[in-house]
N, CA, C and O of each residue as an XYZ file, in Angstrom:
432
protein
N     139.616     99.542    153.872
C     138.187     99.349    153.842
C     137.459    100.645    154.171
O     136.372    100.878    153.643
N     138.001    101.467    154.995
C     137.375    102.737    155.340
C     137.320    103.682    154.155
O     136.454    104.554    154.092
N     138.244    103.514    153.209
C     138.278    104.377    152.042
C     137.030    104.153    151.188
O     136.457    105.110    150.668
N     136.612    102.914    151.043
C     135.442    102.611    150.233
C     134.147    103.100    150.880
O     133.217    103.491    150.174
N     134.077    103.083    152.169
C     132.869    103.489    152.875
C     132.718    105.000    152.960
O     131.621    105.502    153.206
N     133.789    105.713    152.761
C     133.746    107.155    152.892
C     133.658    107.836    151.523
O     134.485    108.679    151.177
N     132.653    107.457    150.767
C     132.456    108.081    149.457
C     131.971    109.502    149.646
O     131.245    109.813    150.590
N     132.386    110.353    148.728
C     131.971    111.743    148.825
C     130.492    111.852    148.448
O     130.062    111.312    147.429
N     129.745    112.532    149.255
C     128.325    112.719    148.950
C     128.172    114.002    148.138
O     128.776    115.032    148.438
N     127.344    113.903    147.102
C     127.086    115.085    146.283
C     126.015    115.907    146.987
O     125.087    115.363    147.584
N     126.153    117.165    146.910
C     125.258    118.036    147.650
C     123.959    118.317    146.930
O     123.940    118.452    145.707
N     122.882    118.407    147.672
C     121.582    118.884    147.235
C     121.008    118.263    145.982
O     120.807    117.051    145.903
N     120.747    119.113    145.002
C     120.045    118.705    143.791
C     120.919    117.870    142.850
O     120.391    117.146    142.007
N     122.208    117.958    142.976
C     123.112    117.209    142.093
C     122.904    115.708    142.222
O     123.119    114.973    141.258
N     122.495    115.245    143.378
C     122.238    113.819    143.566
C     120.961    113.363    142.878
O     120.819    112.184    142.551
N     120.033    114.282    142.657
C     118.763    113.939    142.023
C     118.755    114.151    140.512
O     117.796    113.757    139.848
N     119.785    114.756    139.962
C     119.818    115.026    138.522
C     119.695    113.772    137.664
O     118.940    113.795    136.692
N     120.391    112.682    137.966
C     120.209    111.477    137.142
C     118.772    110.951    137.187
O     118.243    110.514    136.165
N     118.144    110.989    138.351
C     116.764    110.533    138.481
C     115.820    111.435    137.690
O     114.909    110.942    137.025
N     116.023    112.722    137.752
C     115.199    113.668    137.005
C     115.393    113.465    135.499
O     114.432    113.531    134.732
N     116.623    113.222    135.085
C     116.904    112.982    133.662
C     116.221    111.697    133.177
O     115.674    111.672    132.075
N     116.247    110.646    133.974
C     115.598    109.384    133.608
C     114.094    109.586    133.480
O     113.485    109.081    132.537
N     113.489    110.308    134.405
C     112.050    110.574    134.336
C     111.689    111.396    133.102
O     110.667    111.148    132.463
N     112.524    112.369    132.770
C     112.267    113.186    131.581
C     112.356    112.343    130.311
O     111.524    112.488    129.416
N     113.343    111.476    130.227
C     113.491    110.599    129.059
C     112.294    109.662    128.950
O     111.763    109.467    127.856
N     111.864    109.085    130.059
C     110.698    108.193    130.044
C     109.456    108.934    129.563
O     108.668    108.391    128.789
N     109.280    110.168    130.017
C     108.110    110.939    129.598
C     108.134    111.185    128.091
O     107.134    110.945    127.414
N     109.259    111.658    127.559
C     109.315    112.025    126.155
C     109.361    110.832    125.205
O     108.937    110.960    124.057
N     109.858    109.685    125.640
C     109.945    108.534    124.749
C     108.833    107.513    124.934
O     108.580    106.724    124.024
N     108.160    107.502    126.081
C     107.134    106.500    126.320
C     105.751    107.102    126.519
O     104.819    106.741    125.801
N     105.597    107.993    127.460
C     104.277    108.490    127.819
C     103.699    109.456    126.792
O     102.528    109.338    126.429
N     104.476    110.384    126.329
C     103.972    111.401    125.400
C     103.525    110.801    124.057
O     102.443    111.150    123.584
N     104.304    109.921    123.426
C     103.823    109.312    122.175
C     102.565    108.462    122.380
O     101.695    108.430    121.510
N     102.463    107.783    123.510
C     101.282    106.974    123.785
C     100.045    107.857    123.925
O      98.977    107.518    123.414
N     100.184    108.979    124.609
C      99.054    109.902    124.756
C      98.640    110.475    123.403
O      97.451    110.646    123.135
N      99.613    110.767    122.559
C      99.335    111.294    121.225
C      98.595    110.245    120.387
O      97.638    110.572    119.685
N      99.036    108.996    120.461
C      98.403    107.904    119.726
C      96.953    107.698    120.190
O      96.065    107.492    119.363
N      96.712    107.751    121.506
C      95.366    107.602    122.034
C      94.460    108.731    121.566
O      93.292    108.500    121.256
N      94.983    109.939    121.512
C      94.203    111.089    121.061
C      93.809    110.916    119.592
O      92.675    111.221    119.221
N      94.731    110.430    118.749
C      94.441    110.206    117.338
C      93.404    109.100    117.152
O      92.524    109.220    116.299
N      93.494    108.019    117.942
C      92.525    106.930    117.855
C      91.134    107.395    118.269
O      90.145    107.028    117.634
N      91.048    108.194    119.320
C      89.764    108.714    119.767
C      89.157    109.622    118.700
O      87.956    109.562    118.437
N      89.984    110.455    118.093
C      89.516    111.346    117.032
C      89.003    110.532    115.846
O      87.968    110.867    115.269
N      89.719    109.462    115.475
C      89.318    108.604    114.361
C      87.984    107.927    114.661
O      87.114    107.857    113.793
N      87.820    107.431    115.880
C      86.575    106.735    116.238
C      85.383    107.684    116.274
O      84.248    107.261    116.053
N      85.627    108.950    116.548
C      84.536    109.920    116.581
C      84.076    110.338    115.187
O      82.962    110.843    115.040
N      84.900    110.142    114.167
C      84.523    110.547    112.803
C      84.083    109.357    111.952
O      84.024    109.466    110.727
N      83.777    108.240    112.575
C      83.267    107.097    111.820
C      81.956    107.484    111.160
O      81.161    108.228    111.736
N      81.727    106.981    109.948
C      80.491    107.300    109.240
C      80.001    106.069    108.498
O      80.742    105.109    108.289
N      78.734    106.122    108.106
C      78.146    105.011    107.360
C      78.886    104.834    106.043
O      79.278    105.808    105.401
N      79.071    103.593    105.654
C      79.726    103.293    104.390
C      81.231    103.117    104.483
O      81.854    102.660    103.524
N      81.826    103.466    105.610
C      83.280    103.290    105.762
C      83.600    101.803    105.872
O      82.895    101.056    106.550
N      84.650    101.390    105.211
C      85.139    100.019    105.353
C      86.223    100.032    106.424
O      87.166    100.821    106.356
N      86.079     99.146    107.419
C      86.989     99.132    108.557
C      87.402     97.711    108.891
O      86.803     96.738    108.435
N      88.440     97.626    109.696
C      88.895     96.364    110.271
C      88.827     96.523    111.780
O      89.273     97.533    112.324
N      88.267     95.521    112.460
C      88.182     95.586    113.915
C      89.467     95.061    114.533
O      90.332     94.524    113.840
N      89.580     95.223    115.840
C      90.770     94.725    116.535
C      90.839     93.206    116.488
O      91.918     92.631    116.637
N      89.702     92.550    116.284
C      89.678     91.090    116.163
C      89.974     90.615    114.757
O      90.068     89.409    114.529
N      90.124     91.528    113.801
C      90.470     91.161    112.438
C      89.280     90.999    111.513
O      89.444     90.508    110.397
N      88.081     91.394    111.937
C      86.891     91.282    111.108
C      86.833     92.469    110.156
O      86.893     93.620    110.589
N      86.716     92.191    108.849
C      86.614     93.227    107.829
C      85.148     93.431    107.498
O      84.393     92.463    107.403
N      84.735     94.679    107.321
C      83.355     94.932    106.960
C      83.092     96.387    106.684
O      83.994     97.225    106.673
N      81.800     96.661    106.456
C      81.346     98.001    106.108
C      80.365     98.460    107.186
O      79.490     97.700    107.602
N      80.516     99.701    107.633
C      79.639    100.235    108.668
C      78.286    100.563    108.035
O      78.208    101.314    107.063
N      77.214     99.983    108.608
C      75.886    100.237    108.060
C      75.014    101.084    108.976
O      74.048    101.687    108.509
N      75.327    101.148    110.269
C      74.536    101.940    111.207
C      75.434    102.392    112.342
O      76.331    101.662    112.764
N      75.191    103.601    112.836
C      75.990    104.161    113.927
C      75.106    104.627    115.065
O      74.051    105.222    114.842
N      75.538    104.353    116.282
C      74.935    104.915    117.485
C      76.004    105.723    118.197
O      77.095    105.929    117.666
N      75.687    106.180    119.399
C      76.648    106.986    120.142
C      77.885    106.182    120.532
O      79.005    106.681    120.432
N      77.688    104.933    120.977
C      78.817    104.123    121.443
C      79.039    102.866    120.613
O      80.068    102.209    120.770
N      78.110    102.513    119.738
C      78.213    101.271    118.979
C      78.011    101.535    117.493
O      77.631    102.634    117.088
N      78.271    100.507    116.687
C      77.998    100.561    115.258
C      77.677     99.158    114.777
O      78.021     98.173    115.430
N      77.018     99.075    113.634
C      76.698     97.784    113.033
C      77.642     97.583    111.865
O      77.746     98.428    110.976
N      78.332     96.444    111.882
C      79.304     96.117    110.841
C      78.730     95.016    109.967
O      78.400     93.934    110.452
N      78.614     95.297    108.673
C      78.147     94.289    107.720
C      79.348     93.549    107.157
O      80.266     94.157    106.606
N      79.331     92.232    107.300
C      80.354     91.401    106.679
C      79.690     90.653    105.529
O      78.557     90.969    105.167
N      80.359     89.687    104.958
C      79.781     88.966    103.820
C      78.491     88.245    104.181
O      77.538     88.253    103.401
N      78.449     87.619    105.361
C      77.303     86.795    105.713
C      76.530     87.254    106.937
O      75.522     86.636    107.280
N      76.958     88.302    107.600
C      76.296     88.655    108.854
C      76.403     90.142    109.157
O      77.089     90.904    108.475
N      75.693     90.514    110.210
C      75.778     91.863    110.755
C      76.172     91.735    112.212
O      75.616     90.920    112.948
N      77.128     92.538    112.621
C      77.615     92.505    113.993
C      77.474     93.883    114.622
O      77.804     94.891    113.996
N      76.980     93.931    115.866
C      76.946     95.197    116.609
C      78.186     95.217    117.503
O      78.373     94.336    118.342
N      79.023     96.228    117.313
C      80.294     96.330    118.024
C      80.431     97.698    118.680
O      79.761     98.654    118.290
N      81.289     97.780    119.658
C      81.631     99.054    120.281
C      82.544     99.837    119.339
O      83.298     99.247    118.564
N      82.473    101.156    119.409
C      83.360    101.976    118.570
C      84.829    101.729    118.876
O      85.681    101.878    118.001
N      85.126    101.357    120.103
C      86.514    101.107    120.480
C      87.085     99.864    119.812
O      88.292     99.631    119.878
N      86.232     99.055    119.165
C      86.701     97.840    118.498
C      87.295     98.105    117.120
O      87.875     97.201    116.519
N      87.163     99.326    116.609
C      87.697     99.644    115.277
C      89.206     99.795    115.359
O      89.732    100.499    116.221
N      89.891     99.124    114.446
C      91.348     99.186    114.420
C      91.852    100.149    113.352
O      92.667    101.026    113.636
N      91.363     99.985    112.112
C      91.805    100.884    111.041
C      90.755    100.967    109.943
O      89.824    100.164    109.878
N      90.933    101.953    109.092
C      89.998    102.239    108.008
C      90.524    101.645    106.705
O      91.729    101.655    106.452
N      89.612    101.125    105.880
C      90.008    100.552    104.596
C      89.221    101.141    103.426
O      89.070    100.468    102.407
N      88.726    102.346    103.530
C      87.958    102.932    102.434
C      88.868    103.271    101.265
O      90.090    103.313    101.407
N      88.263    103.512    100.107
C      89.027    103.770     98.887
C      89.868    105.034     98.986
O      90.956    105.100     98.413
N      89.380    106.030     99.703
C      90.132    107.279     99.815
C      91.433    107.072    100.583
O      92.444    107.708    100.281
N      91.409    106.189    101.570
C      92.592    105.993    102.388
C      93.527    104.927    101.809
O      94.747    105.087    101.852
N      92.965    103.847    101.270
C      93.770    102.757    100.705
C      93.274    102.449     99.297
O      92.478    101.527     99.118
N      93.717    103.188     98.310
C      93.218    102.976     96.949
C      93.566    101.603     96.385
O      92.837    101.091     95.535
N      94.660    100.994     96.833
C      95.019     99.676     96.313
C      94.013     98.611     96.720
O      93.769     97.684     95.948
N      93.416     98.711     97.915
C      92.403     97.737     98.330
C      91.107     97.957     97.567
O      90.364     97.004     97.333
N      90.820     99.201     97.172
C      89.625     99.483     96.383
C      89.759     98.881     94.986
O      88.775     98.386     94.436
N      90.956     98.913     94.404
C      91.186     98.329     93.086
C      90.981     96.826     93.128
O      90.431     96.248     92.190
N      91.416     96.189     94.198
C      91.232     94.736     94.332
C      89.762     94.386     94.428
O      89.316     93.411     93.824
N      88.987     95.187     95.196
C      87.548     94.946     95.325
C      86.826     95.151     93.995
O      85.893     94.410     93.687
N      87.240     96.141     93.201
C      86.622     96.376     91.905
C      86.877     95.224     90.961
O      86.003     94.873     90.168
N      88.061     94.624     91.026
C      88.382     93.494     90.164
C      87.542     92.265     90.532
O      87.214     91.455     89.665
N      87.195     92.125     91.819
C      86.377     90.995     92.251
C      84.968     91.099     91.701
O      84.333     90.077     91.437
N      84.462     92.320     91.521
C      83.082     92.512     91.036
C      83.025     92.349     89.576
O      81.954     92.472     88.982
């Protein structure tokens, strides 16, 4: 029983290497991509313009008709909604998704 209790202790920094390696892996696989994604979303929300077709995080499709510093007005088929810029999920304009523009042209 004494043999099991007398494990050799690793000296100094060698004992912390696995912990440092785990933290480095977590940073490069979890935190860094998330920060990059947030930066891209913020950049996208700052370049919103009138006439862009967007989808909100709630799934509402529409066209931006008015912009303020923090909000925008989204025109849908039957209504106008004032939403925060952070509510935009993705862009659906013809330049970005030409296949959705072709479908809209066929409807008209």
